[in-house]
C-alpha positions as CSV (number, residue, x, y, z in Angstrom):
1,M,30.0,-11.5,-4.1
2,A,26.3,-10.9,-3.8
3,D,24.9,-7.4,-4.2
4,I,23.8,-6.1,-0.8
5,D,20.8,-3.7,-0.7
6,F,21.2,-1.2,2.1
7,S,18.1,0.7,1.1
8,N,15.1,0.9,3.5
9,S,12.7,0.5,0.5
10,S,12.3,-2.2,-2.1
11,K,12.3,-1.5,-5.8
12,E,8.6,-2.5,-5.9
13,E,7.8,0.0,-3.1
14,I,9.5,2.8,-5.0
15,S,7.8,1.8,-8.2
16,D,4.4,1.9,-6.3
17,F,5.3,5.3,-5.0
18,Y,5.9,6.7,-8.5
19,T,2.7,5.1,-9.8
20,K,0.6,6.7,-7.0
21,I,2.0,10.1,-7.7
22,S,1.5,9.8,-11.4
23,N,-2.1,8.6,-10.9
24,N,-2.8,11.6,-8.7
25,V,-1.4,14.0,-11.3
26,K,-3.5,12.3,-14.1
27,K,-6.7,12.2,-12.0
28,I,-6.5,15.9,-10.9
29,R,-5.5,17.0,-14.4
30,E,-8.5,15.3,-15.9
31,E,-10.8,16.7,-13.2
32,K,-9.5,20.2,-14.1
33,N,-10.2,19.5,-17.8
34,K,-6.6,20.1,-18.9
35,T,-4.9,18.1,-21.6
36,Q,-1.4,16.7,-21.1
37,Q,-0.2,19.2,-23.7
38,E,-1.8,22.2,-21.9
39,L,-0.3,21.2,-18.5
40,A,3.1,20.3,-19.9
41,L,3.5,23.6,-21.7
42,D,2.1,25.5,-18.6
43,I,4.9,24.0,-16.5
44,G,7.6,24.5,-19.1
45,I,7.9,21.0,-20.5
46,K,8.1,21.2,-24.3
47,S,8.1,17.5,-24.8
48,I,4.6,16.2,-24.6
49,A,6.0,12.6,-24.9
50,F,8.2,13.2,-21.8
51,F,5.2,14.4,-19.9
52,S,3.1,11.5,-21.0
53,N,5.8,9.1,-20.1
54,C,6.0,10.6,-16.6
55,E,2.2,10.5,-16.1
56,N,2.0,6.9,-17.3
57,N,5.2,5.6,-15.7
58,R,6.8,4.5,-18.9
59,Y,10.5,4.2,-19.7
60,N,11.5,5.0,-16.1
61,K,10.5,8.6,-16.5
62,H,9.1,10.4,-13.4
63,F,8.1,13.9,-12.3
64,N,10.7,15.6,-10.1
65,L,9.9,18.0,-7.2
66,E,10.0,21.1,-9.4
67,H,7.5,19.5,-11.8
68,L,5.2,18.6,-9.0
69,Y,5.4,22.1,-7.6
70,K,4.6,23.6,-10.9
71,I,1.8,21.1,-11.6
72,S,0.2,21.9,-8.2
73,K,0.4,25.6,-9.1
74,S,-1.1,25.1,-12.6
75,L,-3.9,22.9,-11.3
76,T,-4.5,25.2,-8.3
77,V,-4.3,22.3,-5.8
78,P,-2.1,21.9,-2.8
79,L,1.1,20.0,-3.4
80,E,0.0,17.6,-0.8
81,E,-2.8,16.4,-3.1
82,L,-0.3,15.3,-5.6
83,L,1.7,13.5,-3.0
84,K,-1.1,11.5,-1.3
85,L,-0.2,7.9,-1.2
86,N,-3.5,6.3,-0.3
87,E,-7.1,7.1,-0.7
88,A,-9.1,8.6,2.2
89,P,-11.5,6.0,3.8
């Protein structure tokens, strides 16, 4: 029997979503002149490798909502900035 996908989003769409969020985090972090290590420790992540994997979309690691909330606080940007899915015209 064939697998039936009942989801309203494709795997590619979800992957794209995670990539955009990670790119936003990286872009804003760099604009604020913070290293991955500084930001990771500031939000309570002790594994710099885990943070790096989330930021670079490796090994199926992603930021969760708590991470994004803490990142927005640390970088002093509205959470919405991290969640933007497309660039302004």
